[in-house]
N, C-alpha and C positions, 0 to 999 in steps of 0.2 A: 447486276446486284445493286440494290439500294440500301442505304443505311440511315437509321434514325437513332438518337440517343435516348435511352430509357431513364426515367427518374429513379434515383436510388432510394430504397427504403430498407428498414430493418423490421421484420415482423417478430412480435413477441410470441414465443412458443408457450402455450398454456399448459397447465397441469390439469388433473382431473380426479375428483372424488376423494382423494386423501392427500396428505402432505407427501408429495413425491418429488424426487429430483428430476430435472429436465433430462430427457434422452434415455430414461430407463424404461419407457413403454414402447409401444409400436402403434402409435395413434393415427398414422396416416397410411394410405394405400402404398404398398411397396416400401414401407419404412419411413417415408418422408417426402416432402415436396420435390426433392431431387431424384426420387425414384431409384435410389442407389442400392436398395436391398441391404443396407448397412446398419449394424448396431454397434455402438461404441463399448458395449459391455465386455468385460474381460474375465469374469469369474470362471467360465469354461474356457479352457485353453489346451494346447497340445499335450501338456503333461497330465491332465486329468480327464480328458474327453472320453477315454475308454470306460470311465466310471458312470457315464450317463445311464439313467434308468427311468422308467416310466413313473411320473409323479402323480398323474391322474389321467382319466379318459372320459369322454362323453360320447355315447352312441348317437348317431344321426337319426335313428329311428325309422329308416327307410332304406331303399336299395339304390338310391341315386348316387351319382358321382359328382362331387362338388369341386369346381375350380376356385371357389371363393377363398380369398386370402383374408385370414382373420385380422381384426383390429384389436389391440389391447391398450386400454387407457387406464392407468393405475391398476386396480385389481378387478377390472371387468374386461372379459373377452367377448367380442361380437363375432358370431359365426353363422353360417347357413346350415340348416338342418330341418328335419320334420317336414318333408315334402316342400322344401323351398321357403321356409319361414326364417325370419331373422331371430336369432336366439342370443340372449345375454347370459354369460356364465361367470361365476366366480373364478378368477384366473389362477388361484392357488389350489382350488379343490375340484373345479369342474362342475360345481353345483349350479343348477339352472336357476336364473334369477327372474327372467321374463321371456315371453315369446310374442313376437309380432307376426300376425297372420296376414297375408296379402289376399286380396279378394280373388275368389275363384278356386284356389287350391289345386292340387294335382301337379304332375311333373312338368306341365307346360306353363305354369305360372309361378308366382313368387320369385325368388332369387336363385333358383336351382342352377341356372346357367350363368349367373353373374360372376365376374372375377373379383369383385370387391366392392367396398363402400368407402365413404368419406366421413370424417368426424370434424365438427366445428363447435366452438363455444364462444360466447361473448366474453369481453374483457373482464367483467365482474363475475363470470362463471355462473350467472343465474340462468343462462339459456345454453343448453348443450344438445346437439343434434347429430343424428346419423342420417346421412343423405345417400340413398341407394335407389337405383332404377329397377323397375319391374312393370311388365305389362304396358310398355310405352309411356310410363309415367315416372317422374322423379318424386320420390317420397321423402318427406322430412319427418323424422321420427325422434321423439324425445328420448335422449340417451339414457335417462334415469328410469323412465316408466314403460317405454315401448309403445307409447301412444302417438298417433299422428299429431303434428303441430298444426293446429287449426288455422293459425294466422298466416301460414305459408301457402301461397298460390290459392288453389281451390280446395280449401279444407285439408291442407297437408299434401296435396298432389299437384304436380305440374305436368301438363301435356308436353311431351318431348318433341312434338311437331312444331312447337312454338319457335318462330324465327327461321324455319326452313321452308322454302318455296316448293310447291309440287309434292309435298309429303302428305298424301291422302291416307295412307295406311299407318298403323301405329309405328312409331320410330323409336329405336333404342340402340344402345351399344352395350355389350357385355363388360366393357371396361368402365372403371369407376369415375373417370374424369379427374379433376384436381381442384381442391379448395385453395384459394389465395385470398387472404384478408377476408372481406365479407362477400366474396364472389365464389361461385362454383362454375368452373370452366368445363364445358362438355363437348365431346365429339359425338359421333353417331355411326351407325352402320346402316347405310341407305339401301342395301340390296346389291345383288350380284348381276342383275339382268341389264339388258339394253334399256337406255333412257331412264335409268334410276334417278331419283331426286338428287340434287347436289348436296354434298356433305358439309354445309356451312358450319363453321365453328361458332359457338355462342357462349356467353357468360350471363349468369343470372344472379340476382341479389339473393344471398342466403337467407335473409330475414323474410323477404316478401315474395320471392319467386319472380320478381319483375325482370324482364329482359333488359340487360344493360348494354351489350354490344354484340355485333355479328360481323364475322369476317367471311367474305364470299370466296370459297375455294375454287369455284369456276368463275373467273372474273367477268364483270359487267362492263359495258362501254365506259371508257375513261379510266378504268382500273388497270393497274399493271398486270401484264400477262394476257390481256383480252385478245391480242393478235396471235396468240399461240393456239387458238381454237378456230373452228369455223365461225362465221358471222352469227351472232346471237346464240351461241352454243348454250349459254346459261339457261335459255328458255326450254331446252329439251334434252341436253346431255347432262350426265351426272356422275355419281360416285365421288371421287376425290374427297373422301371422308376421313375422319380420324377415329378409326375403330380400335386403335391401339392405345398406347400409354403416353400420358402427358407429363412433362417435367417443368418445374418452375425454379428459376433462380430468384429466391426471395429477396436477396440483397439488392438486385437490380430491377426487380419487377418484370423480368422477361420470362415468357412462357415459350417452350419449345415443343413443336408438334411433329410427329412422323405422319405425314399425309399420304393416304393410300392412293391406289391407282384409279384411273378413270374406268368407267364401265361402258362396254363389256371389256374385261381385262385382257383377253387373249386374242382379240381381233379389234382393230381400230379403223376399219374402212370408213366409218361415219364420223371420225374425229381426227382428220389430218392435222399435223402440227405437234409441237412438243407437249401441249396440254398442261400448262401450269394451272394449279399448284400440285398436280398429281405427282406422286413419288418424290416428295420434297421433304427436306428439313426446313421447317418454317418457324421463324422467330417473330413473336408478336409482343407488343406491350400488354402485359397481363391485365392492366386496369382499363385500358381503352380498346384493345383489339387492333391497334394501329400496327401496320406492317413495319418491321425493322429490317429483316433480311431473309433470304432463302437460298437453298442450294438444291437443284434437282438431281437426284441420284440415277434416274432412268428417264430418258426422253421417249415420249410416245410408247409407253409400256405395252409390250405384247406378251410378257412372261408372268404377269402377276407378281412382280418383284417389288411390291410396295413395302416400305418400312413400317413397322408397327411396334417394335420394341422401344422401351423408354430411352430417350436420349440421356446420356450420362455426363455429369459435370465433374471436373477435376481441375487441379492446379498443377502445372508441369513446368519443368525447366526446359526452355527451348532457346537456342542461340544465346545462352548466357542470361536469359531473363525469365522471370516467373510469368507464366501465361495462364489465364483462366480459359479453359477449353470446354467444348461440348462435343461429345462423340456419339455418332449414330451408327448402329449396326443394322444391316438390312437383310432381307430374305435372299439377296443375291450373293451373300458371303463376304461382302466388304464391310470394313469399319472406316467411316469417314470422320475426320477430326477437324474442328474449326475453332478459331478464336470466338469466344462466347459472345462478344459484343459486336465485332465487325462482320463476322461470318467468313473471314478470310481463311482458306484451308491452311492447316499447320504445315503440311507438306504438299507439294504440287499434285494436282489431280488433272490427268491428261485426257483429252478427247481422242479416242482411237476408233479406227474404222471397224465396223461389225458387219456380219452377213446381212444381205438384203432379202426382204420377203418377196415371195413370188405368188402369194395368195391374191386372187382377183380383188381389186379395189383397195388393197392395202398399200400404204406409203410409209414404210418404216424409216426410222432415223438412221442416217448413214454412219453416225458415230455414237458412242456412249462414254461416260466419264469413268476413268480407271484411277484409283489411288496408286501412287507410285512407290511409297516407302513401306507402308504397312502390308504384310502378307495377308491373304484372305484367311478366314477362320473355318471355312468349309471347302470341300472340293468343288471345283467349277468345271463341269464337263464329265462325261462318262462314255466309255466305249465298251465293247464286248469283253475286252481284257479285264474290266473291273467287275465282271459278273460273279455273283456269289451263288452257289448251288446247294448250300447246306440244307435247305428246306425243300429241294426239288426231287421229284421222281426222275428216273432215267428219261422218260418221255418228255417231261417238262424241261429237262436240261437241253435236249435237242431243239425243242420249240423256242425256248428263250434265246439260245445262241443264235438261231436263225433270225429271230425278230430283232435282236439288238444289232446284229451285223448289218441289217438292211436299213435301220433307222438313221435319220439325220441326227447329227450330234454336234457338239461344240458350244462353248459359252456364248450366250447372246445370239444363238441361231434361232430365228423366229419360228413359231409354230407353222405347220404347213398342212397340206391336204394328205400327207402321208405321215407315218410315225416320226415324231421328233422327240429326242431325249432332252429334257430340261434338267440340268443339274447345277445348282440346287433346284428343287422342285417348287411348285407353287405353294407348298407348305413346308419348305425347307429353310435352310439358313437360320436367321434369327427371327423368332416370332415373339408373341407376348410372353412375359416372364423371363426373357432371355438375357437381360443385361443387368449389370451392377457395377459398383465402383468403390474403391478405397480412395477417396478424393485426395487425402493428404499425401499419399505416395504416388499419385498419378497413375494408378493401375485401374484399368477397365477390364471387367470379366464378361465374356460372351459365351452363351450356350448356343452351339450350332448343331443343326440337324442335317446329317448327310443322307438325304433321301431323294431319289430321282422321280421325275414324272415322265410318263410317256404319253404324249398328247397327239391328237389327230383331229384337225378341224373338219367338220361336216356342215353342209348347209342346214339352216333351220328347218325343223320338221323331221330330220333323220335322227335315228337313235345314236346316242353317244355311249351306249353301254359297252361297246367293243373296246373302248379306251378309257373306261371310267376309273380304272385302277382298283387296287384292293388286295385282299389276302391272296397268297399264292394259290390255294386250292380253288378259289373262285375266279381268278383272273389269269391263270397261266396258260389257258388254251384259247384259241380263237373263238369269238362269239358265234353261237349257232346261227345258221341261216334262219330267216323269218319262217316260222312253221306254216305249212299249208293247213290252215284251220279257219273256221268262221271268225269274222271280226266281232268279237264279243265285247261287252262293256269293260271287262277287265283289261283287255288289250288296248282299247281306246283309253282307258284310265291310266295304263302304263305310259302311254304317249304323253298324256297330260302331266303325269308325275315327272317324266324326264325333262319336260319343258320348264316346269315351275318349281319342283321340289328336290330333284336329285342333287343339285349343286350343294345343298346343305345337308341332306339326309343320306346321301350315298345311293349307288345303284342297287344295293341289296337291302336298303332301308335300315342299315345298322349304324347310321350316323357318319357324319364327316364334320362339316362346320356346325351342324345342328345335332340334336340328340337322335338316338335310334327310335324308329317308329314302326318296326316290323310287327309289333303287337298292339299298335295304338287303338285299333278298332275293338279288340278284346278288352282293353283296359278302360276306354272311355265310352264306348258305345256309339251308335250312329249319330244321335243328336249332338252329343258333346264334340265328336270329331268334326261334324259339319260346322259347328259354331266356331271351333278353333280355326278352321280354314277360312271361313268367311270374315271373321273379326280379328284374327290374330291373337296371340297371347305370349307374354314374356318377350323374348327376343325375336319371335316369329312374326313377320308382317302379315297383314290380311291379304288374301287373294280375292279381293272383292270384285275384280273384273272378269272372273271366270263365269262363263255362261252356265245356266242351270243344267244343261246337258253335260257340259264338261265336268261340272262339279259332281253330278250323279255318277259319271264314269269313274272319276277319281275315287269316290267313296267305294264303288264296287271293287276297284283294284286294291284299296287299302284293306277291305274286308277279306279279300281272297287273293293275296299277292302271288300265291303259288300257281294261280291260273294264268299268270302273265309274267314269266321270269324275264330277266334281262335278255334283250335281243328279240323279244316277241312283240314289241309295241306295234300297234296298228298304224303303220306309217302313212297310210292313205287317209286316216281319219282326219276330219277337219279340225283345225286348232285355231280358228280365226279369233277366238275369244280368249287367247292366252293372256296371262297376267302382265304383259308388257304393252305399253301404249304405242300407238303408231307414230311415225315421223310426221312432223308438221307438213302441211300441204305444199309449202314453198321450199321444202328441203328435199334434195335428191338423195334417196336412200342408197346404201351400198349394194353390191350385187346380191348379197345375202347376209342374214344375221348368222354368220358362222358360229359354231359352238364346238365345245369339246368337254369331255369329262376331265377331272383334275389329273387322272392318271397316276396317282401316287402309288409307287411300287416299293414298299418299305424293305423288302427282303432280297432284292435282286442285286444289290451292290455290296461289295466287300466291307466288313466292319473296319473301323468303328462306325456305328450308326449315329452317334451323337458324342459331343465332346465339349468340355469347357476350355476356353483359351484365355489366358491372362496376358494382357498387353501392357508393357511398360511404355507409357506414352511420353516419358522423358527421353527415351532413345528411339522409339518407333519399332521396337523389337518385341517378339513374343517371349515372355518369361518362362511360361510352361503351357503345356496342353495335355489334357488327360481325358479319357473317355468318361462320359456322364453315366456312371453306373454300369450295369451289365445286362445281358439277356440270358438268364440261366437256361431257357429252353433251347438255346443253341448247342447245348451239350457241354461236356467238360472242356475247360480251357484254363491256361495259366495267365491270361491277360484279360483285362476288362474290355468289353466290346461296345459299351454304351447302350442306353435304352433306345428302343425304336420309337421315334416320334413322341418324345416325352412332352407332356403338357403341364409340367411343373417348373419351378424355378429355385434358385439357390439364395442363400443369405451369406453375408460376409460379416465378421465380427472383429471388434477391437482386440479380442483375445487371440487373434491369429488364425481363425478358422474360416473355412467355407463349408456350409452344411446344405444338404439337399436330400430329398426323397423323391424318387421317380416312380416308374411303373414296374420295378422289380422287387417291390416289397422290402426295401431296406432304406434306412437312414444312413447316409454317408457323411463322414467327417474328414475333411481334407485340410492339410496345411496350406494356408493361403499364399505363402511365399514360394512353395515348391510344387504344389499340386499333388503331393503324395498322400495316399489314403492313410489316415491315422487309425480309424476303426470304422466299423459298421454296426448298426443295430437292426435286428429283425423287426419288421412291421407285419401286421396281419393282412395288409392289402397294399396295392399301389397307391400313389399319392398324386394329387393335382394341386395346383396353386403354389404359393410361396409361403414358407413357414414364417411365423412371427417369433421374434426374440425379445424378451422383456424381463424386467426384474421387479419383484415385489418383496418388500421387507428383507432386502439383502440377498435374496435367492434368485438366480437366473434360470429362466425357463426357455425351452424351444417348443413351440406349439405347431404341430403338423396335422394337416387334414389327411386322413387315411380313408379314402372313399372311392378308390377305383384307379383306373389308369393302366390296368393290365393290357399288354400289347396284343394278347390273343383273345378276342371276344369269342362267344359261343360259335362253334363251327370252324374256328381256325385250327390249323394243324400244328401241334407241337413237334419237338424233335422225336425221332423214333422211340417208342416206349413211353412217351410223355402222356399226361392226361390234363384235361382242362381243370383249373382250380375250382373247387366248390364255391357256392355262394357263401359269403361270410359277412359278419357284422361290420358295419362301417362306422367310423368314429373320428373324433379329434383326440389326439394323444399329446400330452405335454411331457417332455423330458426335462430332467434336472439332475444335478449331482445329489447323491445322498447327503444328508445334513452333516455327516462326519467328514466329508471329503471336499467341501466347498473351498 
């Protein structure tokens, strides 16, 4: 670990549009540069929270589900709506002020999949901008008019491939990045496949779009960490991106990054070594991009246990002294705590032996780092004793018990050529939106997801549908044997889909990391669908290297997916033109590009399925832990059981509250000191994203995006006697106290 001293600065926090006090708005992604999900407002408190009522609502005007986290600056709220457009609203009434339309339109463009945006203004407030990514571009939009800022980059748009080597397809990340002074610092999502581009971190001038600095996450010769990879790995290996949330210590000018795994995530036969800076907490000088310190949470990741939740800043009492700390929660269920400047762990972190991989070509790390004082916030490991059968038929109970009994299990057990249970899963633990802090009390809050994955590596070219994971009705039985049928275009297209698309859109095309596309052909038509695949759109990269034959087969499958259900891919079909590049001629490839589905199995483990944990980092103990909402479809119960795979987040307030809305159509209000539920408010739908808490003219509001997140998509089975919810209007809803009870 190396250390550098950052220059100390104090950034002046601007106001906006009207005479407002500092800290009454929600002008930055996740509430501020510290990503704390924290508002100092105190008007709403435990004594009056039950009186919260809807103050206004704004319909999105579509059927999309938006994870977009609103910004509120003075009396203007910025949201995503109307097929992925950026909309400015009056924050006290919900009246529409202006709409910015992104080129292309439709659900695959605009900001429908973005998690948020950034706001910046000049010192004299004559220049005010919203910075948001869409279609592989960073857009600079005038915050007052909704028009592009022509002087920024190329007439208001900056190509996000700028500064990243080997990025031929459109490059984007659904996270907002972070504004610091006159810079916008950005990560990226470089793809999930083998030989993805490297995820270099970059900073651009907010005024001009000029590239200011680049940090190479896959080190080059002479850079620290180069020897943790194969020789010249930066020329062909990649990932190691920051697709998650960035935190900045404004006082010190230090930026903290949760750096993701190397690609491919679940097999590393082509990348022996610890693979710095993959799976790291990385501290850089925010002005220059110079390295300060790092800590690697997983060596040679084989579990996709990369961190992506925002690092949290706080001041704690430790050994009789006040210590400024940064805490990182990861997908593996651990919370790591460090001195903010030196990177020294607050409590010892031990290297402990872990199971060895037996997959051909794999060289797993013999040890992994384990925090010693802080208990994990999710379960780590699952056996058949943890099986939940509340959604299973009698036949399914027998099948699942047999499968779980035979599977390999244990924390940090590497994926194998047979079923392996990963708990937490590749989408478990702490993900985006999952962390927050009350910095003054030294309390860090973590939303954890208790969801296992069952994975099984297969050689490239074989179907991963048998272990793709999903809803109990779709995934509870063994995959059917390949049917004896002609190899038709749809079956060849299914094979192309599994190689190139399934990781994001799921084996049933109903979405995973990307949106559902089971009806894409009906919605867009042949020409538009082909264009999206060839050129990319929004957060989706182009598949430009597909051969014309493979593209035709893929289109045939997308048009008629019922003709080639999971398990029926034409395994013998040639896939030489898949969208992943070959290894360089002087590089010896691994025995195979092994693959697996994500294997997420939300409903096979006993509840709670998610929970919030409050850590007192003055003592290293858990203050409280409570389920994150409920799952009403599980039937009557006297205890909360947590949402299943929530994609929302919470906020903490100076009034003593924790507020969140998940996928069970309720707004929850908790006491931040005890975790006890104070009250709930019914919502018309589930929620994604993080609410915004703000004040205008002395009245405090809580703005919630209500646009989806129900854990049972069409076709999913509810509890006996249940029915799928009807399609309902989606909207943004602002809650406040009635005027007489403020």
